[in-house]
N, C-alpha and C positions, 0 to 999 in steps of 0.2 A: 553510606546508600544501602537502604535495603537488600537481601537476595531481589533478584529481578528472576523472574521465569516467562520462558515465551511459548506459548501454546495456541495452535489453529481455535477460533474461535468455534462456541458451543451453543446452541438455545439459549442455557441461561447464559449466554455472552452478549445477547442481543444489545438488550437496550445501554448498555456499556462502548458496545460498536456503533452506536447511533449517536451516543453524546458526541466519544471520538472522535468522528468522522464530520461531527458538526461545529466542534470546534475549529477544528480543519478548516472547512468550507466559510467559517467567517472570517479567520484568518485572509483566506485570498476574497472575501466581498463575493463569496457563491452564494448561491439561494437557490436551496433544494427541501421543497416540501415534506419534514419530516414523513408522514403516511410514506410516500415516494423511498426515500432514504431508509425507513424501513423493510419494505417490500425487497428492497436490493439484497441489504442484509441477510432477513433472512433468506433470502432466492440463494446465498453460497453457501451460508451455512448450511443448507438442509440439501444442496445439490454441488456439493463440491469435486467434478469431475473434470472441470478443466477451471477452477476457480479455488481460491484460499481467500483466506481471511486471517493473521495473523496478530495476537493483542501481548503485548507486554505488560505485567504483571508484577504489581511490591505485596509485602503484608495491606497498605492503601487500597488494592485494587488495582486495577486496569490505567493503564497511562501514556499508552500508545501502540499504536497500530500499523497492520501493513497489509494493503489489499494488491492482490494480483489477478489478473486472468488471462486464461490463455486462446487463442486462436487462431488458423489452419493459413498459414502463409505461403502464400505460393514461392515468392522472395524468398525465402530463407528455408524452402522445402518441407514444413513440417510445422508442429505447432510454436508460435513462438508469445511470450509469457506479456504483461502491460504491467508495469507496477502501477497501478492511477494513487495507490495513496501510499503515502512513508510521513504519520503524522506520530510525536512526542510533544506531549505536552510542555510548555515553555519552561516549568519552574524543574523539567526534569533534562533540559538539551545540556549537551557538554558532556554526558556522564557513560559514552559507548554508549546509548542503547540505541542510537538510529542507528547506528554501525552496527550492532549484535541483529537487531529487524534484518536489515540487509544484507547479510550474512545465511540467515535462515530462508529468506524469499529467494537467494541465489539456491541455496543448497536442497527446497522442496520443489524449484522447477526443473534443475538439471535429475531428481528422480524421478519427475513425472517423466521427463524424456524431454519436455521445450529444448526446443533448440538456441534456445537466449531470452535474454527480457529487457523489455526497451521501457522504459519513460519517458517523460518532460521536463522538466525544471520552467518554474515562471519566472522571468524574467529580473534580475535584481536579485534574486535568491543564491549569490556564488557562494554562503553556508552548507548549503543542499549540495550545489553542482561542485563544489570538495571535496566532499563524500563520496557522491557518486564516484568523481576521477579516483580518492584512493583504491575505490570497490572493483577499476576494472572496465569502467564505463566511457567512454568517448563519444564524442561529441558528432554527430550527423550532422552533416550540411544540406538540411530539406528544414522549409516552414511546414510547420503544419494548421491546416484551419479546419474547419468545422461548421454543420448546417445543423442548427438543432430543429427539433416536431415539437412542437408543448403544444 
């Protein structure tokens, strides 16, 4: 396996980040217009005050991504992070890259003063759930609801 680096996404990484997120969404059957996704990635890169995007790369380029953002939580008494995306290309899975990204996400969140990080796992993705459990995340007995305005 090539040497791997994990770094904050920069303007030059915009297209790579979009491609990785599109691959993630495709696996989950999510349809987000490319231009809307590009706008989000650009916003994260240009204004990282309460959010960050990380890319894992080898000599062949970026192959994994993590995106976390914080919101002000009354329940937690401060900023709480939401790990919205953590994606590793299928041919790179099982090599510890997801774990390395998760360690970096939680370290950065702690450095930023976030009180913690929350996330969700799609039903049937036990492998992802096992990764989070290994890193100290615990299930929360709640159901998530969503109402999308388009």
